N, C-alpha and C positions, 0 to 999 in steps of 0.2 A: 520603594517598589518594585527595586529589579529583582527580589527573590520570591517573588508567586509564581504559580501555576499560570503559564503562557503558551504560544503556540506551540513554540520549539519543542516546550516537555510534553503536547497531543501527538505534534509528529514522530517525536520519541516513541514514546505508547505504541500507535503504528506498527512502527518496523519493529519494536521488542518481541511484539504480541506474533506478527509473523516467524521473526524466527523462532521463537519461544516454540513453536509447533512442531519445527522441525527439529529439535534438540534432541531425537532421539541418535540421528544422523551426524557423533561429533566431528566432524573432521570437514563436512559442511558447514556447521553451524557455527566454529570457529573463523571460517572464511567467510562465510557471512555477515559474521559480526566485526571484521573487520572491513570490509566495505561496508554496511550501517553507519561506521564511523565518519569512514569517510566522506560517505554522501551527507549525514547530520550537518558539519560543517557548511553545506553549500548552501543551506535554506537560510531565508534571512528576509526579514516585513518588514515594514512599516507603520505602524497602526498608530494612528495619534498621534505623529511626525515622533513614534519614538521606534529606532531602530531595535526589531528583536531577531536574532540569533549568533553563537556562537563566536564569532568571529568580532562580531560588537559587544562578545562578552554582557549579553541580556538574553537568556538568564542567568545572573551571576553564581546562583544557588542552581545547580546542576544534578542535584541530587537523586535525580529522576531515574538514572539507571541503578543504584543502588536500592532503591524504594523498587525497583520491577522484580532485582531478584530475591527480595525480601519475602520471607515464609508469608508474610499479607495480602503480598502480590498475589505469593503463586494461590491461596486458597482462592479467590475469583479473580484471575483477568478476563473472564469474561465481563465484569465491571467495567472494569479500567477502561478495556475496550469501548465498549459502549459510552462510557462517559465521555472519554477522548474524539467518537463519532458524532458523537452530538454538541462538542463543542466546536469541533470542526464543522457541523452544519449549520451553527449557527455564525460561527466566522465566514460562511457563505450563505449567508440569510442577511447579514452585516454588509455583504459586500469584499469584503476581507478576502478572501477564495474566490478562485473561477477554474472551469474545466480545465482551464493546461495546469494549476497548478495540482489538479484532485490527479491527471492525468500524469503529469510527469509524480506526483506521489504513491501512488498504486504502480508505475511503469518499473519506477525505483526502487521498490519494494520485490519486486518479481526479478531484476538485474543484481539484489543480492542475496537474491535465495539462488540463484542461477538454473542448473540443471536437475538436480538432482529435490527436487521439491518435491517432497510428502501431498500425500491424498489430503490431507488437512488443511495443507498449505492452501492445495489448490480449491477447496473446498470453499475457505474464508474470503478467497477471491473472488472466486464468483459469485458469493454473497453479497461481497462489497462493491464488485463494479453494474451488478446489478443494481444498487442499490441507488446507487450515483449518477448511470447510466441514463435513466429519464433527461435528466440534466444536464449530461454530457456526454453524447452519439461516442465520441471517439472513444471510449471505454471499451466498444464491443469486439476491438481485436483484440484487447486484453483478454475478453470473458470470454471469449474463441481462442486463444490461443492455451484458456486457463482448460476448457473441453479438449484439446487437443491434447495437450501433456497429460492429464489425468487416464485418456482413454488410452494410454502409453506405460500405465503405472495399471489400468484395469482393461484388460480386453473385453470384456463383458459391456462396460460403459461404451465403448466403443461400437460394438456392434447394435448394443439398446441403441444408440441414437449418430449413429454412421450417418445417416440421409440430413440430417439436421444439422451436423455440424460442417459434410462436403458446401451445403445451403450456406451457412455462413460465412465459411472461407470463401466460395464466391461471389458473395454477396463483397464482401470485403477487397477480394482480387479488382471486381468491378468497382467501384469507389477508387483505387487505388490509379484506375487508368484514366479514370473520367478526370483527378485530381492531374495526374502526367496531362493531357489534352490539354487544361482549363485551369492552372497554375493559380 
């Protein structure tokens, strides 16, 4: 039972996909890979009275990282990430995942990547935050951060989207102030 594909594998696929997008920057990739491995140790879930997580030794077979580095995975990483995202949607639909978990996952990935994020990582993070934002509005902060990071890499993007980015940042600051006043 502990050797089947699990939620931990899916979370690993999401981390690895984002890191793979930035592999051109080898020094940041190595640093990000170390951070990812540290982050993965923190994840744990109880599903139908069974604990999942690396510290629970479930899954026992954690060869997913080897699979992710294989030629087969590299031929179609989009298929793998799409399947893992679909699995996460299914976990959400069955009540295993909630907004706090998805927010933590995507923000954790952003933290692993750090400031040396590439344009592909930004676009994919925007895509997934937009996908989940209708269910988890707090992802708007991360989405706006991605727009800001993209504007730092691509000044034309900033020029084309300055008003929208500024408006989004203003709304976020207003929401933070409201939360401070009414905790």
